[in-house]
C-alpha positions in Angstrom: 98.6 101.8 83.1 95.6 102.3 80.7 95.2 105.8 79.1 91.4 106.4 79.4 91.2 108.4 76.1 93.3 106.3 74.4 91.9 104.0 71.8 93.9 101.1 70.5 92.2 99.1 67.3 94.2 95.7 66.5 92.7 94.5 63.2 93.6 91.0 61.3 95.0 89.6 64.4 94.7 86.0 62.8 98.3 86.6 60.3 99.8 87.4 63.8 99.2 84.3 65.6 102.0 84.7 68.4 100.3 87.4 69.7 97.1 88.4 71.4 94.8 91.5 71.2 95.8 91.9 74.8 99.5 92.2 74.1 99.3 94.5 71.4 96.8 97.0 73.3 99.0 97.0 76.1 102.1 97.0 74.5 100.7 100.2 73.1 99.4 101.5 76.2 102.6 100.9 77.5 104.5 103.0 75.2 102.2 106.2 74.8 102.3 105.6 78.8 106.3 106.1 78.6 106.1 108.9 76.5 103.4 110.6 78.6 100.5 110.4 76.1 97.2 109.6 77.1 94.8 110.1 74.5 94.6 109.7 71.0 93.9 107.0 68.6 96.2 104.2 67.2 95.4 101.0 64.7 97.5 98.1 64.1 97.5 96.1 61.6 98.9 92.8 60.3 98.9 92.4 56.9 100.6 90.0 54.0 103.8 90.0 52.6 102.1 91.9 49.3 100.3 93.8 51.2 103.3 95.3 52.8 105.3 95.6 49.7 102.5 97.6 48.1 102.2 100.0 50.8 106.2 100.2 51.1 106.0 101.6 47.5 103.1 103.2 47.1 103.4 105.5 50.1 107.5 105.7 50.9 108.3 105.2 47.5 110.5 101.9 48.6 110.8 98.8 46.6 110.9 95.3 48.7 109.3 94.5 51.7 109.9 95.5 55.3 108.6 94.7 58.7 106.5 97.9 59.9 105.3 101.2 58.7 103.6 103.8 60.5 101.9 106.8 59.7 101.8 109.8 62.1 98.8 111.4 61.4 97.5 113.3 64.8 99.0 116.2 66.6 101.5 115.9 69.1 99.7 114.8 72.9 97.5 113.3 71.0 98.3 111.2 68.4 96.4 109.7 65.4 97.8 106.9 63.4 98.2 103.7 61.6 100.7 101.1 62.1 101.0 98.1 59.4 103.0 94.9 60.4 104.2 92.3 58.4 104.3 89.0 60.7 105.8 87.2 57.9 109.4 89.6 57.8 109.1 89.6 61.5 109.2 85.8 61.5 112.5 86.0 59.3 113.8 88.6 61.5 113.4 86.8 64.7 114.8 83.6 63.2 117.7 86.2 62.0 118.5 87.7 65.4 117.7 84.2 67.6 114.4 85.6 69.6 110.9 84.5 69.4 108.4 85.7 66.9 106.2 86.8 69.5 108.9 89.2 70.9 109.9 90.5 67.6 106.4 91.3 67.1 105.7 93.4 70.4 108.9 94.8 69.4 107.4 96.1 65.9 104.5 97.3 67.9 106.6 99.4 69.8 108.5 100.7 66.9 105.8 101.6 65.4 103.8 103.4 67.8 106.9 105.4 68.6 106.8 106.6 64.7 103.2 107.6 65.6 104.3 109.7 68.4 107.1 111.2 66.1 110.2 109.4 67.1 112.6 109.3 64.0 115.8 107.3 63.5 118.5 107.2 60.7 118.5 104.7 57.8 120.9 102.3 57.5 123.8 100.8 60.0 123.3 103.4 62.4 119.6 103.1 63.4 120.4 100.4 65.9 122.4 102.9 68.0 119.6 105.4 67.5 118.1 107.2 70.5 114.7 106.0 69.2 116.3 102.0 69.1 117.4 102.1 72.5 114.1 103.8 73.7 111.9 100.6 71.9 114.3 98.2 73.8 114.0 100.0 76.6 110.2 99.9 76.7 110.2 95.9 75.4 112.8 95.0 78.5 110.8 96.6 81.0 107.6 95.0 79.4 108.9 91.7 79.9 110.5 92.3 83.3 114.4 92.3 82.4 
């Protein structure tokens, strides 16, 4: 299932102790495969709370923390992008949703990858009913074998 010309970089993994580099690379690769993308470069960086707050303010002009921020930098079919995930927020969300932190982190990797691939979702309460959220959940379910 690996894409021959897809480079996936995993940074600061020690912050996200619930997942391995193989987990992250596998999820990014599976997501790009579902989307028919076989080449590109995607970086996934796990960051502390203060870093995600700064990224959110600087790049999205939003106050406070968020769980994932993705930057789409490439062209369709050959993505280039950076994904930043805050495990601290992911752990809080996992507790709220009643899921394991590992699953929430993997869901965020899928979410960020879909953003890098050009997918968007509405803000607010409609977001979880969007096509992008349905797609991310289907990919996670397929990876988990459920």
